[in-house]
Structure formats: structure tokens, C-alpha cells
N, C-alpha and C positions, 0 to 999 in steps of 0.2 A: 887764620885764626885758629888757638887750639882749643877746642871746649871741654871742658868738662864731663867724665864717663866713671859709670859706676858696673862693673860686672863680677857678679855671684859665676861660680861653676861649682858640678859636686864631681868627684873623683870620684871614682870605679873603690870599689871597700876592699881590696885583694892587694892592697897597695903597698908599700912596705913604708915603714919612716921617711927615709933616706930617697925611697920612690919618688913620696907624694912632694918634697921638699926641691925637688930635680923638677917635675912637673909643672910646681908653682913658679921655680927660678928659671922654664921656659918661657914661658908669657910675661915673667917681667923684660926680660929677656927683648924679647920682642917686642913689646913697649919703648922703651927706652933706645933701640937698633932701633926705629921708625920715626924718631923725632918723639919721641911723648915723652912725658915725667908721671914716676908714681907718687900717688901727693898720701895714699894712704892703703896697708895692705892691714888685712885682717885671717889667723886661721881660725873659723868659726870645726872643727874639728872635725868627726866622726861625730853622724847623727842619722836617726831613724828619716826615711824618705814617707813623707804621706801616700804611698802607696807604689807596688815594686816598677822596678823605670828594668827593663834586660831580664828579669829574674833579681831583680837585688834590694835588698831593705834598708838595705844602711847604706851611707856613700861619707864623702869627705870635702865639706863645706868649705870656702876659699875667696874673700872679697877682697875688687883690688880697688881701688881711686888712685886714677891717672886722668891727665889730658891729650891730647893728640887732635889729630889731625880729625874732621866724620868722616872721609876716606877708608880712617888706618883700622874704622872699625868693622869692615865687612871683609877686612883678609884677615882681622884678631881672631873673629865667628869664623873662618874659614878653616883655618887654624883647630878653629878647642871642633867644627867639625869630625877633622885627620886624622883626631887623638881617638886613640879607644880609649885611654885614659880614663876620657872623660863623659860622662853617662848625658848634664843637661847644663845648660847655662845659661845667662839671660843678660843682654850687655840693657843699658837705662841710661840717658841721656838724663845729665843732672843739672836745671836750672837754678834761676840764684837764692830760691827759698831750698829746694834739693844738699845746698850747697850750704847756707847754715844751716839747717839740721844737722847734720853727717860734721860739721865742725861743734855745733854745740854738743851733739852726740857726742865725740872723740873726748871731746874735751871734759863730761862730764864722766867716762871710762876711767881718764889720766887721773884725776881724781878724787873717783871711788879706790883706783887703787896703791894713790897714793893712800887713804885714808886707812884703810889695810894696816894694822898693828902682828906681827909674829906672837905666837903662844905660848907664854913664859910658863917654864911646867918651875 
């Protein structure tokens, strides 16, 4: 049975845009190849860290919501630990309330993006 998970990882800030996309593609492909399903993906971009990690003060944040088997999560976390591009990660199992909240948050964000109008000169 597939459960829904949410993982956020922080990649090192020295990566180029293409290297960051490659790192994200590696993990989304890993999820799909192991029978998982990507529910939602969001790039939070370069952000300042609350404290230094490995002598770095910023990092690229990325969120992936996915459905997978519980056994797969340990494989995913092992890959995060082995990848030197990833400086932190956290994977959380989502209960029905968290799933409902995430769906409302996505709907609100999509509505906000649709309501923004370009500024006319």
C-alpha cells in the first residue's frame, strides 16, 4: 500500500541551475523507478539557513510530495546521505489531515498565481 510522504531537502549553494535540476531529477526518477508517484513538487529557491551547515549560510530548498511504500523511504534517505550535494533533508509521513492541508495550500497558491495580472505600462 502506498502512503503519502513529503520530503524537503537542502542542496549546497555552489550548484549551478542545471546541476540543481539534475539533482532534483535524480530523486524524482528514483521515486518513480521504485513504484512511487510524484504528487507535487515545489522549488523554494536559494534561501538563507538559520545556522551554518558545513560552513554554508545558504542553500537551495526543494519540496517533493510523493506516494510510495514505507520500505522505499529508507532507500531514499540513504541516497540523500550518500549525495554530497545534499546538506540536509527531512522526510515526513503525511496523515489525512496533512494531505488535506497540502491540497488546500496548493489550491490557494494556484488561485493566487491565476489572479495576478501583469502590470500594463
